[in-house]
Every structure is written in C-alpha cells, then in structure tokens.
Steps between C-alpha positions, in 0.01 A plus 500: 500500500533845346536664841770245583669589171503871582643423842767272353607770252697679772734200519594546132663830586629371832707234325635747246605738774660229713667284233527714186285244316234233547195719440375299203524177703199632691332727244422233240348245744299782662364615164429149365364322806353776717369735229431224243684684220622293204872423486588725204321806642643425844853500358432841342353642821793357697744691278328829581459433872853370552655758266336801661558370852866426421547854372349638821736278698806595291464873575600482870770245412641750251502770768702262718746449207396137460405517129766479229330673206773419246489127577122512506484631144775266377306206638156640426523615137525148347221395737282791383526395138437132569209552738317737265535256209385211721189680631410663169553207263592166664240472781203599276618245241484205741179303429255444787527122448848377417424126485278223640630164620262227624249758618764720665482856367830689492377858488657843483402553864681180602810598303527846659413396855712184468811696399428750776465224762824332389680835530358533852635157598842581355504839673418343836812280511768769559269679746446182703872422498541841660836599359607808691671673214563450130865565434547772236689414185830676445501435128489790261346554156190293568276722291405214266389277788301784652322558169423127461368480857291814449353359179410168665335671798314731262355198319391329823356825634303552182379141484367452853478854638765443767741779584793260532658651811611157620711471182604864468656540846749209482582595140583857603722382784682231303536682169552860609639465853233719662457464878187307600301801623586703189404201282161484675440872445613483137277195454195710593599754236543230233174326595319833473620586149468139379151442635355833389648455151343155482168643615519753216488207258170392659346847514526516122295182455284451813247710690590552866293537817686809618296551815583150619865530395556831674330377818719189526812697408433767763469233768822335381684834507407537866654157550825587324556801724440283808742244354768766447476598867501139625795407275721709728390303807427138400791261431472420130622139534208398725244676285629344178495148643140532621392653171688224316287231661186699425607539136572127468160410645320749275681378187418137574139588577457682166645201309265258680201733466548547124585139409316272745220681687 
C-alpha cells in the first residue's frame, strides 16, 4: 500500500498543475488510507505537501503573468490569520471523542474526515455540471466580501487540511473579475501561503517525519510541473468533469467508510 501511495503522490501535483486546486482531495485519502496516518497528522502533512507543491506550480504561472500578487495577498492575509489560529488552537482543542450515541462513537477523526468528505461532494457538483466559464463580476469595492471569503476558506483549510482551491477560484473570478486562467494561477499562490502558514501552526506543537514529507512532496512537485505542461494542451472542461465524478465517488466512499464500514 505504501508503494501505491508513493505512486499516487504524483497525481496530487498533477491536479494542482492542471486545475489550480484539488491537491488535498487526493493527499488526505492517500495519507489516511494508504499510509495509515491518523486524520489530524494527515491534515498537517497535507498542508505541507499541497502548500509546497502549489508554490512550485505558482512560479511558472507567475512567469506567464497568470498570478495576481496584489489580489493574492488581499485574499490571503485574512486566510493566513484564521488558518494559523485554527491549527494552533482550535484543532488541538477538539477532544478525541466528542459524544457517544447508542454505541456510535462520534470521534475527532470522524468530524475532520466527515467535513472533508462533504466538501468533496459539494466541490464535485460544479465540476460535473461542466460550466465552461464563470462570468466575472463587474462590481467594485468588494474588499469586505473578499476578506470574509478568505477568512472562511482559512478556517476550512485549517480545520481539515484542504487547500480550498475549489472555493478560491470561483471566488476570485466572481469577486475580483480575474480571468479564469489568472484565477487558477493566483489560487496556487494563495493555497501555498495559506497551507504553509497552517503547517507552521502544527510544527510548533507536533513532531514531523521530514524524510517522509519531503519524499512525498518531491514526487508531487514532479506532478505539478507535468500538470502545468498538460494544462496548455488538455481541454479543461473535459478534465474537470471527469475529476468531478472521481471527487464525488471519493467523498461518498469516505463518508461510508467512516460511518458504516
């Protein structure tokens, strides 16, 4: 299973390079089910893997003028604050057993993976619908909405270890009017600073297996560079629809696995 996990790690980067997000949709299941890492540690590892890989993917996007740094910081700063607080204080404060009902144990693992799986299901819907383009908003002075959206994504990122690209990209297009490709590139930049800031909150409280982390991350970085090249050749609408069905199936499987099996 571990060898399968190492092989699957390349797809984490591949998705980030192709879509500008989606890396955590694979990284957390790979870490939990293939490497048998507990959910809290897996969410921390996912932040490092996805964050570092996103940064590696954002560099060539920036060279192609597809990263809006100003918007990235405007969106990312409230996320940075929220994600650090969530990883440093909120996640460690959640008890391992939240409650028991007729023999059913609602644990911290179930809470984190359950929220993550629900986010996967919600993220799959617009990808399956296959909308060709999100129409940019022409409204001005939407700074407050951007800050609120950034704060919400920061909380979700900190809680479950997901980069939130599937939320960041439409928010950037609708709230700031960025073109789709620029939104995807800027999303990689935001995911990088958000995830690595969240990981900093874990480094201060948890010991890390750096050899394992760096190995997985290196493989994923290879994937993100392949994804950047393929993104210029593969029609995004077909890729998103296929990945949408995969995301839906994975989200449903996690919910069933954690609650019934």
